[in-house]
C-alpha positions as CSV (number, residue, x, y, z in Angstrom):
1,X,97.4,74.9,271.8
2,X,97.3,75.9,275.4
3,X,94.8,74.2,277.7
4,X,92.1,76.5,279.0
5,X,91.5,76.8,282.8
6,X,88.1,75.8,284.1
7,X,87.0,79.4,284.3
8,X,88.2,80.0,280.8
9,X,86.3,76.9,279.5
10,X,83.1,78.2,281.1
11,X,83.6,81.7,279.8
12,X,84.3,80.3,276.3
13,X,81.1,78.3,276.4
14,X,79.2,81.4,277.5
15,X,80.6,83.4,274.6
16,X,79.7,80.6,272.1
17,X,76.1,80.5,273.5
18,X,75.8,84.3,273.2
19,X,77.1,84.2,269.6
20,X,74.5,81.5,268.8
21,X,71.7,83.6,270.2
22,X,73.0,86.7,268.4
23,X,72.9,84.7,265.1
24,X,69.3,83.8,265.9
25,X,68.4,87.4,266.7
26,X,69.9,88.7,263.5
27,X,68.1,86.0,261.5
28,X,71.3,84.3,260.4
29,X,70.1,81.1,262.1
30,X,66.6,79.7,262.7
31,X,65.2,78.6,266.1
32,X,65.9,74.9,265.5
33,X,69.5,75.4,264.5
34,X,70.0,77.8,267.4
35,X,68.7,75.2,269.9
36,X,70.9,72.5,268.4
37,X,73.9,74.8,268.7
38,X,73.1,75.6,272.3
39,X,72.7,71.9,273.1
40,X,76.0,71.1,271.5
41,X,77.7,73.8,273.6
42,X,76.0,72.6,276.9
43,X,76.6,68.9,276.1
44,X,80.4,69.2,276.0
45,X,82.2,67.0,278.5
46,X,84.8,69.7,279.0
47,X,82.2,72.2,280.1
48,X,80.5,69.8,282.6
49,X,84.0,68.9,284.0
50,X,84.9,72.5,284.3
51,X,81.7,73.4,286.1
52,X,82.1,70.4,288.4
53,X,85.6,71.4,289.3
54,X,84.7,75.0,290.0
55,X,81.8,73.9,292.2
56,X,84.0,71.4,294.1
57,X,86.8,73.9,294.5
58,X,84.3,76.5,295.9
59,X,83.0,73.9,298.3
60,X,86.4,72.8,299.5
61,X,87.9,76.2,299.7
62,X,85.2,78.2,301.3
63,X,85.6,82.0,300.9
64,X,85.4,84.0,304.1
65,X,82.1,85.8,304.6
66,X,82.4,89.6,304.4
67,X,81.2,91.3,307.5
68,X,78.2,93.4,307.0
69,X,78.5,97.0,308.1
70,X,76.9,97.8,311.5
71,X,73.5,99.4,311.2
């Protein structure tokens, strides 16, 4: 299995969270089970590492500011 990039790991976690919420909204999962699922998703080391790497990369490789149009 191919290793996901940091952005892909974050996107995958977002998708999993949205599916957990959709299951709750369609009554396939109760509130307690939904919260447990969301906590499991957010508590993954891989997700925390991916978010940290993205934030560090953004801090180290600052993007140039876009010039605002003249008034």
